[in-house]
C-alpha positions, -999 to +999 in steps of 0.1 A: +330-559+195+347-573+226+335-608+235+338-628+267+362-652+250+388-626+244+405-634+277+411-598+286+377-583+294+345-593+312+314-600+293+289-573+288+257-574+308+221-564+301+203-538+321+185-567+339+216-586+350+209-581+387+173-594+382+186-626+366+212-631+393+185-625+420+162-651+404+191-677+405+195-679+367+222-701+352+242-676+331+264-680+301+282-661+273+261-652+243+280-631+217+301-615+244+271-609+268+264-626+301+228-638+296+205-663+314+202-698+300+175-710+323+159-702+357+152-725+387+119-742+388+119-766+358+146-752+335+145-752+297+116-777+293+093-759+318+101-725+302+096-739+267+063-754+277+051-722+293+056-703+260+039-730+239+009-733+263+007-700+282+032-672+282+069-664+289+090-633+290+126-632+278+154-606+282+171-603+248+187-570+255+220-584+242+205-580+207+220-550+188+203-517+180+213-491+154+197-463+135+200-451+100+188-415+095+188-387+070+172-380+037+167-412+018+177-435+047+152-462+037+165-462+001+201-465+013+192-494+036+173-510+007+204-508-016+225-526+011+204-553+027+187-582+009+150-578+015+129-551-003+120-523+022+097-509-004+074-539+002+065-524+036+050-492+050+062-470+079+052-487+111+061-521+097+091-544+105+109-567+081+133-596+084+164-591+062+200-601+058+233-583+055+255-602+030+290-597+017+300-598-019+304-636-018+268-640-008+277-651+027+257-637+056+273-611+078+241-611+099+203-615+098+184-587+114+150-569+118+144-535+101+119-512+117+108-487+091+098-455+110+098-432+080+116-428+047+143-409+066+144-430+098+152-467+100+158-486+132+178-519+131+180-549+155+210-570+145+225-599+165+246-591+195+280-602+182+275-588+147+262-553+156+295-535+153+303-551+119+269-543+105+272-507+116+308-505+103+297-517+068+267-494+067+288-464+079+315-472+052+289-472+025+267-443+037+266-413+014+268-377+027+237-369+047+231-404+060+241-411+096+245-446+109+246-448+147+254-478+170+227-477+198+236-511+213+233-500+249+208-473+245+178-497+244+167-530+260+147-556+243+121-578+262+101-605+244+067-615+256+057-648+238+028-672+240-009-675+237-016-651+267+008-624+255-020-600+246-036-603+280-002-597+297+004-565+276-032-553+281-028-556+318+000-531+316-019-507+293+004-515+263-011-518+228-019-552+213-037-566+183-017-549+156-006-568+125+022-593+125+055-576+118+042-541+127+050-519+156+035-491+177+055-464+194+037-463+228+042-451+264+043-471+296+041-451+329+052-420+310+082-436+293+085-445+256+085-481+245+082-496+210+058-526+208+064-548+178+045-580+170+075-601+163+092-630+180+115-660+176+093-687+190+065-692+165+039-682+190+019-651+191+040-625+208+056-591+211+090-576+214+092-545+235+120-519+230+123-496+260+152-472+268+180-490+285+174-475+319+137-481+317+140-518+310+143-530+347+110-515+358+092-529+327+107-563+333+095-563+369+060-554+357+060-581+331+072-608+355+043-598+379+018-597+350+026-632+337+021-648+372-017-651+370-013-670+337+013-694+352+039-677+329+076-679+334+107-658+329+125-677+302+162-680+293+180-684+260+180-722+263+142-722+258+145-696+231+168-719+212+145-750+215+115-729+205+132-714+175+146-748+164+111-764+165+100-736+141+130-741+118+142-705+124+179-700+117+205-689+142+233-668+128+267-685+133+251-720+129+224-720+102+235-687+086+271-675+083+297-661+059+299-697+047+261-704+046+242-681+022+205-673+022+201-696-008+216-725+011+196-717+042+164-715+021+159-679+031+154-667-004+120-654+006+139-626+025+158-616-007+144-589-030+155-606-062+139-579-084+158-551-067+184-533-088+211-538-062+219-552-027+251-565-012+260-600-026+233-599-053+254-613-082+268-641-061+234-651-048+218-650-082+245-674-095+241-697-066+204-697-068+206-712-103+227-741-091+228-746-053+252-773-040+235-778-006+201-768+009+188-766+045+164-793+055+147-805+087+156-839+103+132-857+126+150-884+146+129-916+145+145-932+176+162-921+207+190-896+205+198-859+201+217-846+170+241-818+175+258-792+153+285-805+130+273-841+131+278-858+097+246-868+078+248-898+054+224-909+027+225-943+011+258-949+029+275-918+016+282-885+035+257-860+022+256-831+046+260-818+081+238-808+110+238-771+117+215-770+147+202-800+167+183-803+199+157-823+219+122-810+211+102-806+244+070-805+224+076-836+203+098-853+229+123-864+203+154-852+185+152-827+158+178-809+136+184-785+108+210-797+083+227-786+051+221-815+027+227-825-009+199-810-029+191-844-044+177-855-010+139-851-010+115-847+019+105-880+033+139-897+027+156-915+055+191-904+064+216-914+091+233-890+116+266-898+132+265-887+168+299-894+183+301-928+166+264-937+172+241-938+142+207-922+145+181-926+118+161-895+108+134-885+083+140-855+061+111-830+066+102-794+058+102-773+090+084-762+111+085-794+132+056-781+153+024-765+141+013-736+163-021-719+165-014-682+162-043-659+170-045-633+142-067-608+160 
């Protein structure tokens, strides 16, 4: 996939690009897409707080979309990706990973199981083409893998008032976490899935590409009575870090396996096969580093690639670090020596300055998610 850093082409844009520009959003490159970081009127902290306390709406149309169809499509996907699709029923979604033979993570993605013969995938923006390529190369006769990256938009409505916002538009709410409903809004199809990347109760809406602008406009109007905000990818990052959710390219990568990232819960260890199974089973028996949370005890903000020391010896590296608007202190995810236990004190080298931090198990923030 072409990225904005290639130097020869412009970044791709979402179907809502003109809306973001009109709102005065600060834009930046995300996986080759020109996307909003924050909007005027408070920026990242205000948007983050809106989601934690009320509601926010995100444009995440840069995320990939792909379909796997044909007789036995679900079984084919199950033989490739880590999680066990047979644990879920049609109408359910599942977090999973696409690994290579070394156990490294090509991408983490969401599977929407429509039927045994129809699977919809939402990979990360920059990795969509590679995930599709690998699946196409492995697909047997009768299975079709299609890149639908710019056929659909994705809008995320997140926060305690997300149900009320969707209900005001006549969209379905209240279905189980990680399940989806194929609905209609003003006569056009939209998938409504109870998923999100913030930890709060919320939904991700998947309309057709050309239908996304009208739906965005309606959502922005609907969140106003709740003092909700359009939110950029800056707040999305602080929200996900507070929950300890990984970001591919930082906390998961070809060099950081599901075992190291402590994402083994998304691996169907009892399955007969999936890409990278042998390597992951071997690593699971003897991991050399594991993901932990770091809660800075003083002032300072850790950043990716900062060295972490324990008892005076280098013992790991920060993968994601930020200022937590909720806790009002620095937090980080880091790959550390497995011997380091929760509760230990470590030191983070931030450009020559030492920050003390406590090793903790994420999430950093406890959220109250309404279950019905």
